[in-house]
Every structure is written in structure tokens, then in C-alpha cells.
KEDREN-205851 format. One record per residue (C-alpha): residue in three letters; x, y, z. Coordinates in nm, 3 decimals, padded with zeros to 5 digits. Example, Ala and Ser with C-alpha at 12.3 -4.5 7.8 and 13.67 -1.06 7.14 Angstrom:
residues 2
<pt aa="ala" c1="01.230" c2="-00.450" c3="00.780"/>
<pt aa="ser" c1="01.367" c2="-00.106" c3="00.714"/>
END
This chain:
residues 129
<pt aa="unk" c1="12.412" c2="14.551" c3="08.953"/>
<pt aa="unk" c1="12.098" c2="14.327" c3="09.112"/>
<pt aa="unk" c1="11.830" c2="14.630" c3="08.971"/>
<pt aa="unk" c1="11.976" c2="14.579" c3="08.641"/>
<pt aa="unk" c1="11.965" c2="14.184" c3="08.598"/>
<pt aa="unk" c1="11.621" c2="14.226" c3="08.777"/>
<pt aa="unk" c1="11.494" c2="14.484" c3="08.478"/>
<pt aa="unk" c1="11.643" c2="14.274" c3="08.236"/>
<pt aa="unk" c1="11.461" c2="13.958" c3="08.298"/>
<pt aa="unk" c1="11.151" c2="14.083" c3="08.441"/>
<pt aa="unk" c1="11.074" c2="14.370" c3="08.235"/>
<pt aa="unk" c1="11.273" c2="14.250" c3="07.917"/>
<pt aa="unk" c1="11.306" c2="13.906" c3="07.842"/>
<pt aa="unk" c1="11.000" c2="13.750" c3="08.050"/>
<pt aa="unk" c1="10.757" c2="14.005" c3="07.811"/>
<pt aa="unk" c1="10.958" c2="13.870" c3="07.533"/>
<pt aa="unk" c1="10.934" c2="13.519" c3="07.608"/>
<pt aa="unk" c1="10.544" c2="13.527" c3="07.691"/>
<pt aa="unk" c1="10.492" c2="13.733" c3="07.356"/>
<pt aa="unk" c1="10.665" c2="13.402" c3="07.172"/>
<pt aa="unk" c1="10.470" c2="13.132" c3="07.411"/>
<pt aa="unk" c1="10.140" c2="13.306" c3="07.353"/>
<pt aa="unk" c1="10.200" c2="13.268" c3="06.933"/>
<pt aa="unk" c1="10.310" c2="12.935" c3="06.945"/>
<pt aa="unk" c1="10.017" c2="12.814" c3="07.207"/>
<pt aa="unk" c1="09.807" c2="13.020" c3="06.925"/>
<pt aa="unk" c1="09.964" c2="12.801" c3="06.666"/>
<pt aa="unk" c1="09.901" c2="12.493" c3="06.857"/>
<pt aa="unk" c1="09.563" c2="12.525" c3="06.954"/>
<pt aa="unk" c1="09.438" c2="12.655" c3="06.635"/>
<pt aa="unk" c1="09.303" c2="12.929" c3="06.833"/>
<pt aa="unk" c1="09.093" c2="12.716" c3="07.014"/>
<pt aa="unk" c1="09.146" c2="12.845" c3="07.388"/>
<pt aa="unk" c1="08.960" c2="12.498" c3="07.524"/>
<pt aa="unk" c1="09.274" c2="12.320" c3="07.412"/>
<pt aa="unk" c1="09.515" c2="12.522" c3="07.573"/>
<pt aa="unk" c1="09.454" c2="12.320" c3="07.913"/>
<pt aa="unk" c1="09.486" c2="11.997" c3="07.713"/>
<pt aa="unk" c1="09.825" c2="12.120" c3="07.568"/>
<pt aa="unk" c1="09.934" c2="12.280" c3="07.887"/>
<pt aa="unk" c1="10.218" c2="12.047" c3="07.918"/>
<pt aa="unk" c1="10.380" c2="12.070" c3="07.565"/>
<pt aa="unk" c1="10.343" c2="12.470" c3="07.629"/>
<pt aa="unk" c1="10.503" c2="12.431" c3="07.952"/>
<pt aa="unk" c1="10.791" c2="12.274" c3="07.797"/>
<pt aa="unk" c1="10.820" c2="12.499" c3="07.504"/>
<pt aa="unk" c1="10.818" c2="12.800" c3="07.735"/>
<pt aa="unk" c1="11.069" c2="12.630" c3="07.966"/>
<pt aa="unk" c1="11.312" c2="12.539" c3="07.630"/>
<pt aa="unk" c1="11.278" c2="12.940" c3="07.545"/>
<pt aa="unk" c1="11.412" c2="12.998" c3="07.893"/>
<pt aa="unk" c1="11.675" c2="12.746" c3="07.825"/>
<pt aa="unk" c1="11.796" c2="12.907" c3="07.487"/>
<pt aa="unk" c1="11.749" c2="13.265" c3="07.585"/>
<pt aa="unk" c1="12.102" c2="13.371" c3="07.621"/>
<pt aa="unk" c1="12.224" c2="13.144" c3="07.329"/>
<pt aa="unk" c1="12.177" c2="13.418" c3="07.029"/>
<pt aa="unk" c1="12.393" c2="13.659" c3="07.134"/>
<pt aa="unk" c1="12.662" c2="13.474" c3="07.269"/>
<pt aa="unk" c1="12.698" c2="13.742" c3="07.561"/>
<pt aa="unk" c1="12.325" c2="13.755" c3="07.731"/>
<pt aa="unk" c1="11.962" c2="13.779" c3="07.678"/>
<pt aa="unk" c1="11.799" c2="14.089" c3="07.476"/>
<pt aa="unk" c1="11.734" c2="14.212" c3="07.845"/>
<pt aa="unk" c1="12.107" c2="14.204" c3="07.925"/>
<pt aa="unk" c1="12.194" c2="14.382" c3="07.604"/>
<pt aa="unk" c1="11.961" c2="14.651" c3="07.677"/>
<pt aa="unk" c1="12.064" c2="14.725" c3="08.016"/>
<pt aa="unk" c1="12.425" c2="14.683" c3="07.945"/>
<pt aa="unk" c1="12.529" c2="14.361" c3="08.085"/>
<pt aa="unk" c1="12.669" c2="14.071" c3="07.947"/>
<pt aa="unk" c1="12.808" c2="13.701" c3="08.058"/>
<pt aa="unk" c1="13.161" c2="13.636" c3="08.050"/>
<pt aa="unk" c1="13.411" c2="13.353" c3="08.128"/>
<pt aa="unk" c1="13.597" c2="13.445" c3="08.453"/>
<pt aa="unk" c1="13.884" c2="13.558" c3="08.227"/>
<pt aa="unk" c1="13.681" c2="13.766" c3="08.048"/>
<pt aa="unk" c1="13.625" c2="13.563" c3="07.734"/>
<pt aa="unk" c1="13.280" c2="13.508" c3="07.547"/>
<pt aa="unk" c1="13.145" c2="13.209" c3="07.699"/>
<pt aa="unk" c1="13.035" c2="12.906" c3="07.476"/>
<pt aa="unk" c1="12.670" c2="12.801" c3="07.380"/>
<pt aa="unk" c1="12.672" c2="12.505" c3="07.632"/>
<pt aa="unk" c1="12.783" c2="12.700" c3="07.874"/>
<pt aa="unk" c1="12.525" c2="12.973" c3="07.796"/>
<pt aa="unk" c1="12.261" c2="12.661" c3="07.799"/>
<pt aa="unk" c1="12.349" c2="12.514" c3="08.084"/>
<pt aa="unk" c1="12.310" c2="12.835" c3="08.332"/>
<pt aa="unk" c1="11.963" c2="12.843" c3="08.260"/>
<pt aa="unk" c1="11.909" c2="12.508" c3="08.372"/>
<pt aa="unk" c1="11.808" c2="12.550" c3="08.730"/>
<pt aa="unk" c1="11.526" c2="12.812" c3="08.628"/>
<pt aa="unk" c1="11.276" c2="12.595" c3="08.812"/>
<pt aa="unk" c1="11.479" c2="12.711" c3="09.166"/>
<pt aa="unk" c1="11.452" c2="13.052" c3="09.017"/>
<pt aa="unk" c1="11.325" c2="13.193" c3="09.375"/>
<pt aa="unk" c1="11.616" c2="13.065" c3="09.539"/>
<pt aa="unk" c1="11.844" c2="13.156" c3="09.321"/>
<pt aa="unk" c1="11.721" c2="13.537" c3="09.310"/>
<pt aa="unk" c1="11.813" c2="13.517" c3="09.681"/>
<pt aa="unk" c1="12.135" c2="13.395" c3="09.610"/>
<pt aa="unk" c1="12.225" c2="13.674" c3="09.313"/>
<pt aa="unk" c1="12.064" c2="13.939" c3="09.574"/>
<pt aa="unk" c1="12.355" c2="13.840" c3="09.811"/>
<pt aa="unk" c1="12.637" c2="13.708" c3="09.628"/>
<pt aa="unk" c1="12.564" c2="13.876" c3="09.300"/>
<pt aa="unk" c1="12.600" c2="13.522" c3="09.105"/>
<pt aa="unk" c1="12.353" c2="13.260" c3="09.009"/>
<pt aa="unk" c1="12.445" c2="12.918" c3="09.148"/>
<pt aa="unk" c1="12.507" c2="12.802" c3="08.770"/>
<pt aa="unk" c1="12.761" c2="13.077" c3="08.772"/>
<pt aa="unk" c1="12.963" c2="12.971" c3="09.025"/>
<pt aa="unk" c1="12.958" c2="12.608" c3="08.907"/>
<pt aa="unk" c1="13.056" c2="12.720" c3="08.520"/>
<pt aa="unk" c1="13.291" c2="13.006" c3="08.642"/>
<pt aa="unk" c1="13.076" c2="13.264" c3="08.480"/>
<pt aa="unk" c1="13.026" c2="13.635" c3="08.532"/>
<pt aa="unk" c1="12.778" c2="13.878" c3="08.470"/>
<pt aa="unk" c1="12.986" c2="14.207" c3="08.413"/>
<pt aa="unk" c1="12.847" c2="14.582" c3="08.305"/>
<pt aa="unk" c1="12.911" c2="14.702" c3="07.978"/>
<pt aa="unk" c1="12.955" c2="15.096" c3="07.869"/>
<pt aa="unk" c1="12.680" c2="15.086" c3="07.600"/>
<pt aa="unk" c1="12.287" c2="15.047" c3="07.759"/>
<pt aa="unk" c1="11.967" c2="15.195" c3="07.706"/>
<pt aa="unk" c1="12.011" c2="15.272" c3="08.094"/>
<pt aa="unk" c1="12.280" c2="15.536" c3="08.062"/>
<pt aa="unk" c1="12.061" c2="15.716" c3="07.761"/>
<pt aa="unk" c1="11.754" c2="15.802" c3="08.005"/>
END
């Protein structure tokens, strides 16, 4: 499942979030690339907010998780609240440490704290390939 999570985040979610952030950076700077540097803190905060909210629209995970057949559930199998989905991404700046822990235990730090788990679903794009 670790491989699926890597695909979901790095090959699907990151490019989508990058495109959205790039689009908004062009709007904020009005196409003047020299303004990107002066507006960098705002742009970085915006991108961090995108990461925080990336799991909320689908209530069971991000677009990447949907495509590879993963979903986020509570320990009892029910759908998590939107607050839990927001909070599970709050430690994103510690992603290298979190990725190492996921590789060892198959759970993020915040998944353990919030009593969430990532499970396989039957439908995914990898089964179609």
C-alpha cells in the first residue's frame, strides 16, 4: 500500500496542487515574474493551505487516493469528519519524517492520533492497467 500512497501523492496530487498554485501565482503577480519573489510568502502559505484542504472535497481522501483505490476511514470503517481530514495534513512540513514512519508502520503520525486509517477500495485505475 505504501507504493500506492507514493503514486497518489507524488504523481497525482502534487502536480494538481502545483498547477492550481501556479495559476493563482500568475493571478496574484499579474503575469510579472519578478513579483513572484516579493509575493513568495503569500504563495507558499496558499500552497500549504491547498495541502491542508486536499482531502476534504471527496470526504475519503484526495484525487490521487481515489485514482489508485485508497480511501481514508475511521478505525471503525466510517467516513471521517472534515475536521479530521484537515487535521491529518497539518504536519505536512514534517513530510520526510512522516514518509519514513508510513514506510515502517503504514500509518501517518496524525492518522494514529486521530484514529484514522488508509484502506484499499475495489475500484481503482491501477486495476484497469
